[in-house]
PDB file of N, CA, C and O in Angstrom:
ATOM      1  N   UNK A   1      87.873 119.952 101.248  1.00  0.00           N
ATOM      2  CA  UNK A   1      87.609 118.544 101.489  1.00  0.00           C
ATOM      3  C   UNK A   1      88.505 117.677 100.594  1.00  0.00           C
ATOM      4  O   UNK A   1      89.031 118.128  99.577  1.00  0.00           O
ATOM      5  N   UNK A   2      88.648 116.462 101.000  1.00  0.00           N
ATOM      6  CA  UNK A   2      89.507 115.517 100.303  1.00  0.00           C
ATOM      7  C   UNK A   2      88.920 115.122  98.950  1.00  0.00           C
ATOM      8  O   UNK A   2      87.712 115.182  98.725  1.00  0.00           O
ATOM      9  N   UNK A   3      89.822 114.718  98.065  1.00  0.00           N
ATOM     10  CA  UNK A   3      89.423 114.202  96.761  1.00  0.00           C
ATOM     11  C   UNK A   3      89.992 112.806  96.599  1.00  0.00           C
ATOM     12  O   UNK A   3      91.187 112.584  96.791  1.00  0.00           O
ATOM     13  N   UNK A   4      89.125 111.867  96.245  1.00  0.00           N
ATOM     14  CA  UNK A   4      89.574 110.520  95.924  1.00  0.00           C
ATOM     15  C   UNK A   4      89.821 110.491  94.421  1.00  0.00           C
ATOM     16  O   UNK A   4      88.916 110.746  93.626  1.00  0.00           O
ATOM     17  N   UNK A   5      91.058 110.176  94.041  1.00  0.00           N
ATOM     18  CA  UNK A   5      91.404 110.065  92.623  1.00  0.00           C
ATOM     19  C   UNK A   5      91.688 108.597  92.351  1.00  0.00           C
ATOM     20  O   UNK A   5      92.677 108.036  92.824  1.00  0.00           O
ATOM     21  N   UNK A   6      90.803 107.997  91.583  1.00  0.00           N
ATOM     22  CA  UNK A   6      90.925 106.575  91.277  1.00  0.00           C
ATOM     23  C   UNK A   6      91.939 106.359  90.160  1.00  0.00           C
ATOM     24  O   UNK A   6      92.228 107.270  89.385  1.00  0.00           O
ATOM     25  N   UNK A   7      92.465 105.168  90.087  1.00  0.00           N
ATOM     26  CA  UNK A   7      93.465 104.839  89.079  1.00  0.00           C
ATOM     27  C   UNK A   7      92.928 105.013  87.662  1.00  0.00           C
ATOM     28  O   UNK A   7      93.701 105.249  86.733  1.00  0.00           O
ATOM     29  N   UNK A   8      91.615 104.899  87.488  1.00  0.00           N
ATOM     30  CA  UNK A   8      91.027 105.071  86.157  1.00  0.00           C
ATOM     31  C   UNK A   8      90.788 106.536  85.800  1.00  0.00           C
ATOM     32  O   UNK A   8      90.250 106.834  84.734  1.00  0.00           O
ATOM     33  N   UNK A   9      91.190 107.462  86.695  1.00  0.00           N
ATOM     34  CA  UNK A   9      91.051 108.886  86.438  1.00  0.00           C
ATOM     35  C   UNK A   9      89.798 109.521  87.011  1.00  0.00           C
ATOM     36  O   UNK A   9      89.639 110.740  86.953  1.00  0.00           O
ATOM     37  N   UNK A  10      88.911 108.715  87.562  1.00  0.00           N
ATOM     38  CA  UNK A  10      87.687 109.223  88.168  1.00  0.00           C
ATOM     39  C   UNK A  10      88.019 110.026  89.417  1.00  0.00           C
ATOM     40  O   UNK A  10      88.867 109.628  90.215  1.00  0.00           O
ATOM     41  N   UNK A  11      87.338 111.170  89.583  1.00  0.00           N
ATOM     42  CA  UNK A  11      87.495 111.998  90.776  1.00  0.00           C
ATOM     43  C   UNK A  11      86.210 111.946  91.596  1.00  0.00           C
ATOM     44  O   UNK A  11      85.112 112.051  91.049  1.00  0.00           O
ATOM     45  N   UNK A  12      86.352 111.784  92.896  1.00  0.00           N
ATOM     46  CA  UNK A  12      85.219 111.923  93.806  1.00  0.00           C
ATOM     47  C   UNK A  12      85.578 113.055  94.745  1.00  0.00           C
ATOM     48  O   UNK A  12      86.390 112.892  95.656  1.00  0.00           O
ATOM     49  N   UNK A  13      84.958 114.214  94.511  1.00  0.00           N
ATOM     50  CA  UNK A  13      85.229 115.413  95.302  1.00  0.00           C
ATOM     51  C   UNK A  13      84.536 115.315  96.654  1.00  0.00           C
ATOM     52  O   UNK A  13      83.555 114.586  96.806  1.00  0.00           O
ATOM     53  N   UNK A  14      85.046 116.045  97.624  1.00  0.00           N
ATOM     54  CA  UNK A  14      84.467 116.107  98.971  1.00  0.00           C
ATOM     55  C   UNK A  14      84.261 114.715  99.565  1.00  0.00           C
ATOM     56  O   UNK A  14      83.230 114.435 100.176  1.00  0.00           O
ATOM     57  N   UNK A  15      85.237 113.865  99.380  1.00  0.00           N
ATOM     58  CA  UNK A  15      85.159 112.483  99.860  1.00  0.00           C
ATOM     59  C   UNK A  15      85.190 112.462 101.383  1.00  0.00           C
ATOM     60  O   UNK A  15      86.076 113.051 102.002  1.00  0.00           O
ATOM     61  N   UNK A  16      84.223 111.783 101.977  1.00  0.00           N
ATOM     62  CA  UNK A  16      84.170 111.652 103.433  1.00  0.00           C
ATOM     63  C   UNK A  16      85.239 110.667 103.869  1.00  0.00           C
ATOM     64  O   UNK A  16      85.243 109.512 103.443  1.00  0.00           O
ATOM     65  N   UNK A  17      86.150 111.131 104.723  1.00  0.00           N
ATOM     66  CA  UNK A  17      87.312 110.312 105.083  1.00  0.00           C
ATOM     67  C   UNK A  17      87.593 110.318 106.582  1.00  0.00           C
ATOM     68  O   UNK A  17      88.731 110.106 107.000  1.00  0.00           O
ATOM     69  N   UNK A  18      86.577 110.558 107.382  1.00  0.00           N
ATOM     70  CA  UNK A  18      86.769 110.630 108.820  1.00  0.00           C
ATOM     71  C   UNK A  18      87.044 109.240 109.394  1.00  0.00           C
ATOM     72  O   UNK A  18      86.250 108.316 109.218  1.00  0.00           O
ATOM     73  N   UNK A  19      88.153 109.111 110.066  1.00  0.00           N
ATOM     74  CA  UNK A  19      88.521 107.854 110.702  1.00  0.00           C
ATOM     75  C   UNK A  19      89.403 106.988 109.826  1.00  0.00           C
ATOM     76  O   UNK A  19      89.380 107.079 108.598  1.00  0.00           O
ATOM     77  N   UNK A  20      90.170 106.157 110.478  1.00  0.00           N
ATOM     78  CA  UNK A  20      91.115 105.283 109.790  1.00  0.00           C
ATOM     79  C   UNK A  20      90.427 104.337 108.813  1.00  0.00           C
ATOM     80  O   UNK A  20      90.903 104.149 107.693  1.00  0.00           O
ATOM     81  N   UNK A  21      89.319 103.743 109.223  1.00  0.00           N
ATOM     82  CA  UNK A  21      88.649 102.777 108.349  1.00  0.00           C
ATOM     83  C   UNK A  21      88.179 103.413 107.049  1.00  0.00           C
ATOM     84  O   UNK A  21      88.258 102.788 105.992  1.00  0.00           O
ATOM     85  N   UNK A  22      87.691 104.644 107.115  1.00  0.00           N
ATOM     86  CA  UNK A  22      87.249 105.339 105.895  1.00  0.00           C
ATOM     87  C   UNK A  22      88.425 105.583 104.956  1.00  0.00           C
ATOM     88  O   UNK A  22      88.293 105.456 103.739  1.00  0.00           O
ATOM     89  N   UNK A  23      89.561 105.929 105.522  1.00  0.00           N
ATOM     90  CA  UNK A  23      90.755 106.152 104.702  1.00  0.00           C
ATOM     91  C   UNK A  23      91.230 104.839 104.069  1.00  0.00           C
ATOM     92  O   UNK A  23      91.592 104.805 102.893  1.00  0.00           O
ATOM     93  N   UNK A  24      91.226 103.762 104.858  1.00  0.00           N
ATOM     94  CA  UNK A  24      91.630 102.466 104.333  1.00  0.00           C
ATOM     95  C   UNK A  24      90.672 101.986 103.243  1.00  0.00           C
ATOM     96  O   UNK A  24      91.099 101.398 102.249  1.00  0.00           O
ATOM     97  N   UNK A  25      89.394 102.237 103.432  1.00  0.00           N
ATOM     98  CA  UNK A  25      88.405 101.862 102.428  1.00  0.00           C
ATOM     99  C   UNK A  25      88.659 102.624 101.121  1.00  0.00           C
ATOM    100  O   UNK A  25      88.525 102.063 100.034  1.00  0.00           O
ATOM    101  N   UNK A  26      89.020 103.884 101.234  1.00  0.00           N
ATOM    102  CA  UNK A  26      89.258 104.712 100.052  1.00  0.00           C
ATOM    103  C   UNK A  26      90.384 104.155  99.186  1.00  0.00           C
ATOM    104  O   UNK A  26      90.277 104.150  97.959  1.00  0.00           O
ATOM    105  N   UNK A  27      91.458 103.687  99.809  1.00  0.00           N
ATOM    106  CA  UNK A  27      92.623 103.211  99.048  1.00  0.00           C
ATOM    107  C   UNK A  27      92.667 101.692  98.912  1.00  0.00           C
ATOM    108  O   UNK A  27      93.542 101.160  98.229  1.00  0.00           O
ATOM    109  N   UNK A  28      91.744 100.995  99.548  1.00  0.00           N
ATOM    110  CA  UNK A  28      91.662  99.550  99.411  1.00  0.00           C
ATOM    111  C   UNK A  28      92.665  98.780 100.238  1.00  0.00           C
ATOM    112  O   UNK A  28      93.070  97.684  99.851  1.00  0.00           O
ATOM    113  N   UNK A  29      93.077  99.329 101.373  1.00  0.00           N
ATOM    114  CA  UNK A  29      94.015  98.621 102.241  1.00  0.00           C
ATOM    115  C   UNK A  29      94.687  99.561 103.219  1.00  0.00           C
ATOM    116  O   UNK A  29      94.207 100.667 103.470  1.00  0.00           O
ATOM    117  N   UNK A  30      95.804  99.110 103.768  1.00  0.00           N
ATOM    118  CA  UNK A  30      96.549  99.927 104.720  1.00  0.00           C
ATOM    119  C   UNK A  30      97.026 101.206 104.047  1.00  0.00           C
ATOM    120  O   UNK A  30      97.469 101.187 102.898  1.00  0.00           O
ATOM    121  N   UNK A  31      96.932 102.317 104.769  1.00  0.00           N
ATOM    122  CA  UNK A  31      97.311 103.598 104.184  1.00  0.00           C
ATOM    123  C   UNK A  31      98.785 103.913 104.416  1.00  0.00           C
ATOM    124  O   UNK A  31      99.382 103.532 105.423  1.00  0.00           O
ATOM    125  N   UNK A  32      99.338 104.619 103.449  1.00  0.00           N
ATOM    126  CA  UNK A  32     100.688 105.160 103.564  1.00  0.00           C
ATOM    127  C   UNK A  32     100.624 106.602 103.075  1.00  0.00           C
ATOM    128  O   UNK A  32     100.226 106.842 101.935  1.00  0.00           O
ATOM    129  N   UNK A  33     101.005 107.568 103.910  1.00  0.00           N
ATOM    130  CA  UNK A  33     100.985 108.957 103.444  1.00  0.00           C
ATOM    131  C   UNK A  33     102.210 109.281 102.593  1.00  0.00           C
ATOM    132  O   UNK A  33     103.328 108.861 102.890  1.00  0.00           O
ATOM    133  N   UNK A  34     101.967 110.032 101.538  1.00  0.00           N
ATOM    134  CA  UNK A  34     103.029 110.564 100.689  1.00  0.00           C
ATOM    135  C   UNK A  34     102.906 112.083 100.793  1.00  0.00           C
ATOM    136  O   UNK A  34     101.872 112.653 100.447  1.00  0.00           O
ATOM    137  N   UNK A  35     103.962 112.729 101.269  1.00  0.00           N
ATOM    138  CA  UNK A  35     103.913 114.163 101.531  1.00  0.00           C
ATOM    139  C   UNK A  35     104.512 114.950 100.371  1.00  0.00           C
ATOM    140  O   UNK A  35     105.587 114.620  99.869  1.00  0.00           O
ATOM    141  N   UNK A  36     103.802 115.994  99.954  1.00  0.00           N
ATOM    142  CA  UNK A  36     104.332 116.951  98.992  1.00  0.00           C
ATOM    143  C   UNK A  36     104.228 118.322  99.648  1.00  0.00           C
ATOM    144  O   UNK A  36     103.712 118.451 100.758  1.00  0.00           O
ATOM    145  N   UNK A  37     104.714 119.332  98.962  1.00  0.00           N
ATOM    146  CA  UNK A  37     104.611 120.685  99.503  1.00  0.00           C
ATOM    147  C   UNK A  37     103.166 121.099  99.716  1.00  0.00           C
ATOM    148  O   UNK A  37     102.842 121.789 100.682  1.00  0.00           O
ATOM    149  N   UNK A  38     102.307 120.674  98.813  1.00  0.00           N
ATOM    150  CA  UNK A  38     100.914 121.131  98.823  1.00  0.00           C
ATOM    151  C   UNK A  38      99.940 120.111  99.408  1.00  0.00           C
ATOM    152  O   UNK A  38      98.919 120.490  99.982  1.00  0.00           O
ATOM    153  N   UNK A  39     100.243 118.833  99.269  1.00  0.00           N
ATOM    154  CA  UNK A  39      99.281 117.787  99.600  1.00  0.00           C
ATOM    155  C   UNK A  39      99.867 116.716 100.520  1.00  0.00           C
ATOM    156  O   UNK A  39     101.081 116.556 100.642  1.00  0.00           O
ATOM    157  N   UNK A  40      98.943 115.991 101.160  1.00  0.00           N
ATOM    158  CA  UNK A  40      99.254 114.705 101.760  1.00  0.00           C
ATOM    159  C   UNK A  40      98.393 113.716 100.991  1.00  0.00           C
ATOM    160  O   UNK A  40      97.165 113.807 101.008  1.00  0.00           O
ATOM    161  N   UNK A  41      99.029 112.783 100.325  1.00  0.00           N
ATOM    162  CA  UNK A  41      98.322 111.814  99.493  1.00  0.00           C
ATOM    163  C   UNK A  41      98.386 110.463 100.183  1.00  0.00           C
ATOM    164  O   UNK A  41      99.467 109.946 100.466  1.00  0.00           O
ATOM    165  N   UNK A  42      97.220 109.901 100.449  1.00  0.00           N
ATOM    166  CA  UNK A  42      97.160 108.581 101.078  1.00  0.00           C
ATOM    167  C   UNK A  42      97.019 107.527  99.997  1.00  0.00           C
ATOM    168  O   UNK A  42      96.132 107.599  99.147  1.00  0.00           O
ATOM    169  N   UNK A  43      97.916 106.542 100.044  1.00  0.00           N
ATOM    170  CA  UNK A  43      97.936 105.470  99.055  1.00  0.00           C
ATOM    171  C   UNK A  43      97.907 104.132  99.780  1.00  0.00           C
ATOM    172  O   UNK A  43      98.093 104.062 100.995  1.00  0.00           O
ATOM    173  N   UNK A  44      97.672 103.083  99.020  1.00  0.00           N
ATOM    174  CA  UNK A  44      97.700 101.725  99.559  1.00  0.00           C
ATOM    175  C   UNK A  44      99.158 101.312  99.714  1.00  0.00           C
ATOM    176  O   UNK A  44      99.885 101.222  98.724  1.00  0.00           O
ATOM    177  N   UNK A  45      99.590 101.062 100.940  1.00  0.00           N
ATOM    178  CA  UNK A  45     101.012 100.760 101.161  1.00  0.00           C
ATOM    179  C   UNK A  45     101.456  99.454 100.520  1.00  0.00           C
ATOM    180  O   UNK A  45     102.654  99.239 100.335  1.00  0.00           O
ATOM    181  N   UNK A  46     100.517  98.577 100.176  1.00  0.00           N
ATOM    182  CA  UNK A  46     100.855  97.315  99.528  1.00  0.00           C
ATOM    183  C   UNK A  46     100.477  97.326  98.047  1.00  0.00           C
ATOM    184  O   UNK A  46     100.389  96.274  97.414  1.00  0.00           O
ATOM    185  N   UNK A  47     100.255  98.521  97.503  1.00  0.00           N
ATOM    186  CA  UNK A  47      99.780  98.641  96.131  1.00  0.00           C
ATOM    187  C   UNK A  47     100.662  97.970  95.103  1.00  0.00           C
ATOM    188  O   UNK A  47     100.158  97.313  94.193  1.00  0.00           O
ATOM    189  N   UNK A  48     101.977  98.122  95.230  1.00  0.00           N
ATOM    190  CA  UNK A  48     102.882  97.472  94.276  1.00  0.00           C
ATOM    191  C   UNK A  48     102.858  95.959  94.434  1.00  0.00           C
ATOM    192  O   UNK A  48     102.879  95.229  93.443  1.00  0.00           O
ATOM    193  N   UNK A  49     102.813  95.482  95.678  1.00  0.00           N
ATOM    194  CA  UNK A  49     102.750  94.033  95.916  1.00  0.00           C
ATOM    195  C   UNK A  49     101.462  93.427  95.377  1.00  0.00           C
ATOM    196  O   UNK A  49     101.445  92.285  94.919  1.00  0.00           O
ATOM    197  N   UNK A  50     100.377  94.208  95.438  1.00  0.00           N
ATOM    198  CA  UNK A  50      99.072  93.748  94.950  1.00  0.00           C
ATOM    199  C   UNK A  50      98.901  93.979  93.455  1.00  0.00           C
ATOM    200  O   UNK A  50      97.863  93.653  92.880  1.00  0.00           O
ATOM    201  N   UNK A  51      99.933  94.546  92.829  1.00  0.00           N
ATOM    202  CA  UNK A  51      99.912  94.808  91.389  1.00  0.00           C
ATOM    203  C   UNK A  51      98.719  95.686  90.988  1.00  0.00           C
ATOM    204  O   UNK A  51      98.048  95.420  89.991  1.00  0.00           O
ATOM    205  N   UNK A  52      98.466  96.737  91.780  1.00  0.00           N
ATOM    206  CA  UNK A  52      97.383  97.659  91.470  1.00  0.00           C
ATOM    207  C   UNK A  52      97.761  98.479  90.237  1.00  0.00           C
ATOM    208  O   UNK A  52      98.944  98.665  89.950  1.00  0.00           O
ATOM    209  N   UNK A  53      96.756  98.969  89.509  1.00  0.00           N
ATOM    210  CA  UNK A  53      97.046  99.725  88.284  1.00  0.00           C
ATOM    211  C   UNK A  53      97.693 101.075  88.578  1.00  0.00           C
ATOM    212  O   UNK A  53      97.464 101.678  89.627  1.00  0.00           O
ATOM    213  N   UNK A  54      98.500 101.531  87.633  1.00  0.00           N
ATOM    214  CA  UNK A  54      99.169 102.816  87.746  1.00  0.00           C
ATOM    215  C   UNK A  54      98.138 103.937  87.831  1.00  0.00           C
ATOM    216  O   UNK A  54      97.164 103.955  87.078  1.00  0.00           O
ATOM    217  N   UNK A  55      98.360 104.867  88.749  1.00  0.00           N
ATOM    218  CA  UNK A  55      97.531 106.064  88.853  1.00  0.00           C
ATOM    219  C   UNK A  55      98.355 107.209  88.250  1.00  0.00           C
ATOM    220  O   UNK A  55      99.151 107.849  88.937  1.00  0.00           O
ATOM    221  N   UNK A  56      98.146 107.448  86.964  1.00  0.00           N
ATOM    222  CA  UNK A  56      98.961 108.401  86.214  1.00  0.00           C
ATOM    223  C   UNK A  56      98.842 109.803  86.799  1.00  0.00           C
ATOM    224  O   UNK A  56      99.855 110.470  87.008  1.00  0.00           O
ATOM    225  N   UNK A  57      97.635 110.254  87.062  1.00  0.00           N
ATOM    226  CA  UNK A  57      97.429 111.625  87.550  1.00  0.00           C
ATOM    227  C   UNK A  57      98.126 111.878  88.879  1.00  0.00           C
ATOM    228  O   UNK A  57      98.814 112.886  89.037  1.00  0.00           O
ATOM    229  N   UNK A  58      97.953 110.981  89.824  1.00  0.00           N
ATOM    230  CA  UNK A  58      98.560 111.172  91.147  1.00  0.00           C
ATOM    231  C   UNK A  58     100.072 110.997  91.067  1.00  0.00           C
ATOM    232  O   UNK A  58     100.806 111.681  91.780  1.00  0.00           O
ATOM    233  N   UNK A  59     100.543 110.108  90.224  1.00  0.00           N
ATOM    234  CA  UNK A  59     101.987 109.952  90.031  1.00  0.00           C
ATOM    235  C   UNK A  59     102.604 111.259  89.572  1.00  0.00           C
ATOM    236  O   UNK A  59     103.679 111.635  90.040  1.00  0.00           O
ATOM    237  N   UNK A  60     101.940 111.955  88.665  1.00  0.00           N
ATOM    238  CA  UNK A  60     102.433 113.241  88.190  1.00  0.00           C
ATOM    239  C   UNK A  60     102.370 114.301  89.283  1.00  0.00           C
ATOM    240  O   UNK A  60     103.246 115.162  89.363  1.00  0.00           O
ATOM    241  N   UNK A  61     101.335 114.243  90.128  1.00  0.00           N
ATOM    242  CA  UNK A  61     101.194 115.214  91.224  1.00  0.00           C
ATOM    243  C   UNK A  61     102.344 115.122  92.216  1.00  0.00           C
ATOM    244  O   UNK A  61     102.855 116.141  92.680  1.00  0.00           O
ATOM    245  N   UNK A  62     102.749 113.894  92.541  1.00  0.00           N
ATOM    246  CA  UNK A  62     103.737 113.700  93.606  1.00  0.00           C
ATOM    247  C   UNK A  62     105.152 113.449  93.084  1.00  0.00           C
ATOM    248  O   UNK A  62     106.106 113.463  93.863  1.00  0.00           O
ATOM    249  N   UNK A  63     105.297 113.224  91.793  1.00  0.00           N
ATOM    250  CA  UNK A  63     106.624 113.026  91.220  1.00  0.00           C
ATOM    251  C   UNK A  63     107.221 111.662  91.490  1.00  0.00           C
ATOM    252  O   UNK A  63     108.442 111.507  91.506  1.00  0.00           O
ATOM    253  N   UNK A  64     106.373 110.673  91.703  1.00  0.00           N
ATOM    254  CA  UNK A  64     106.832 109.298  91.885  1.00  0.00           C
ATOM    255  C   UNK A  64     105.717 108.358  91.455  1.00  0.00           C
ATOM    256  O   UNK A  64     104.573 108.785  91.295  1.00  0.00           O
ATOM    257  N   UNK A  65     106.033 107.108  91.271  1.00  0.00           N
ATOM    258  CA  UNK A  65     105.041 106.141  90.823  1.00  0.00           C
ATOM    259  C   UNK A  65     104.048 105.839  91.941  1.00  0.00           C
ATOM    260  O   UNK A  65     104.429 105.437  93.040  1.00  0.00           O
ATOM    261  N   UNK A  66     102.773 106.041  91.635  1.00  0.00           N
ATOM    262  CA  UNK A  66     101.681 105.728  92.563  1.00  0.00           C
ATOM    263  C   UNK A  66     100.751 104.768  91.859  1.00  0.00           C
ATOM    264  O   UNK A  66     100.390 104.977  90.701  1.00  0.00           O
ATOM    265  N   UNK A  67     100.366 103.721  92.551  1.00  0.00           N
ATOM    266  CA  UNK A  67      99.433 102.746  91.992  1.00  0.00           C
ATOM    267  C   UNK A  67      98.173 102.714  92.843  1.00  0.00           C
ATOM    268  O   UNK A  67      98.201 103.007  94.038  1.00  0.00           O
ATOM    269  N   UNK A  68      97.068 102.351  92.201  1.00  0.00           N
ATOM    270  CA  UNK A  68      95.792 102.243  92.901  1.00  0.00           C
ATOM    271  C   UNK A  68      95.144 103.601  93.139  1.00  0.00           C
ATOM    272  O   UNK A  68      95.621 104.635  92.671  1.00  0.00           O
ATOM    273  N   UNK A  69      94.045 103.562  93.881  1.00  0.00           N
ATOM    274  CA  UNK A  69      93.306 104.771  94.209  1.00  0.00           C
ATOM    275  C   UNK A  69      94.048 105.548  95.284  1.00  0.00           C
ATOM    276  O   UNK A  69      94.729 104.965  96.128  1.00  0.00           O
ATOM    277  N   UNK A  70      93.912 106.870  95.247  1.00  0.00           N
ATOM    278  CA  UNK A  70      94.632 107.727  96.190  1.00  0.00           C
ATOM    279  C   UNK A  70      93.693 108.795  96.738  1.00  0.00           C
ATOM    280  O   UNK A  70      92.862 109.342  96.013  1.00  0.00           O
ATOM    281  N   UNK A  71      93.837 109.079  98.015  1.00  0.00           N
ATOM    282  CA  UNK A  71      93.046 110.098  98.682  1.00  0.00           C
ATOM    283  C   UNK A  71      93.934 111.314  98.896  1.00  0.00           C
ATOM    284  O   UNK A  71      94.945 111.238  99.595  1.00  0.00           O
ATOM    285  N   UNK A  72      93.557 112.433  98.292  1.00  0.00           N
ATOM    286  CA  UNK A  72      94.365 113.651  98.323  1.00  0.00           C
ATOM    287  C   UNK A  72      93.781 114.614  99.352  1.00  0.00           C
ATOM    288  O   UNK A  72      92.627 115.030  99.246  1.00  0.00           O
ATOM    289  N   UNK A  73      94.601 114.964 100.355  1.00  0.00           N
ATOM    290  CA  UNK A  73      94.188 115.855 101.435  1.00  0.00           C
ATOM    291  C   UNK A  73      95.104 117.069 101.471  1.00  0.00           C
ATOM    292  O   UNK A  73      96.244 117.017 101.010  1.00  0.00           O
ATOM    293  N   UNK A  74      94.593 118.157 102.023  1.00  0.00           N
ATOM    294  CA  UNK A  74      95.475 119.285 102.313  1.00  0.00           C
ATOM    295  C   UNK A  74      96.234 118.945 103.596  1.00  0.00           C
ATOM    296  O   UNK A  74      95.833 118.052 104.342  1.00  0.00           O
ATOM    297  N   UNK A  75      97.315 119.651 103.842  1.00  0.00           N
ATOM    298  CA  UNK A  75      98.062 119.428 105.083  1.00  0.00           C
ATOM    299  C   UNK A  75      97.188 119.744 106.296  1.00  0.00           C
ATOM    300  O   UNK A  75      97.292 119.079 107.327  1.00  0.00           O
ATOM    301  N   UNK A  76      96.331 120.755 106.176  1.00  0.00           N
ATOM    302  CA  UNK A  76      95.445 121.123 107.277  1.00  0.00           C
ATOM    303  C   UNK A  76      94.460 120.007 107.589  1.00  0.00           C
ATOM    304  O   UNK A  76      94.210 119.711 108.757  1.00  0.00           O
ATOM    305  N   UNK A  77      93.898 119.382 106.555  1.00  0.00           N
ATOM    306  CA  UNK A  77      92.974 118.258 106.774  1.00  0.00           C
ATOM    307  C   UNK A  77      93.690 117.109 107.464  1.00  0.00           C
ATOM    308  O   UNK A  77      93.164 116.521 108.409  1.00  0.00           O
ATOM    309  N   UNK A  78      94.879 116.789 106.998  1.00  0.00           N
ATOM    310  CA  UNK A  78      95.662 115.695 107.579  1.00  0.00           C
ATOM    311  C   UNK A  78      96.008 115.982 109.028  1.00  0.00           C
ATOM    312  O   UNK A  78      95.867 115.113 109.889  1.00  0.00           O
ATOM    313  N   UNK A  79      96.460 117.200 109.300  1.00  0.00           N
ATOM    314  CA  UNK A  79      96.849 117.591 110.658  1.00  0.00           C
ATOM    315  C   UNK A  79      95.667 117.577 111.616  1.00  0.00           C
ATOM    316  O   UNK A  79      95.812 117.195 112.777  1.00  0.00           O
ATOM    317  N   UNK A  80      94.515 117.985 111.143  1.00  0.00           N
ATOM    318  CA  UNK A  80      93.329 118.041 111.986  1.00  0.00           C
ATOM    319  C   UNK A  80      92.893 116.658 112.473  1.00  0.00           C
ATOM    320  O   UNK A  80      92.248 116.530 113.514  1.00  0.00           O
ATOM    321  N   UNK A  81      93.250 115.636 111.715  1.00  0.00           N
ATOM    322  CA  UNK A  81      92.806 114.283 112.055  1.00  0.00           C
ATOM    323  C   UNK A  81      93.888 113.441 112.725  1.00  0.00           C
ATOM    324  O   UNK A  81      93.614 112.337 113.195  1.00  0.00           O
ATOM    325  N   UNK A  82      95.096 113.952 112.770  1.00  0.00           N
ATOM    326  CA  UNK A  82      96.193 113.132 113.323  1.00  0.00           C
ATOM    327  C   UNK A  82      96.912 113.847 114.423  1.00  0.00           C
ATOM    328  O   UNK A  82      97.858 113.306 114.996  1.00  0.00           O
TER     329      UNK A  82
END
């Protein structure tokens, strides 16, 4: 199941993310997928424009700057819903 990793470091395991609205609610706006070898990370596509706080943990996971809350899915979870 998906994990919501908040910018403050809080983890919410087994996050219910069925449907677009649930995903948008998780990240606080329009979603943008960031693909890695292991994960698909959904972030707020306007996070930098909204000056959301740096998400240090997720930034390290994906190797780029990520701001705001992020929903981390496996590729299988992402594929099953899209």
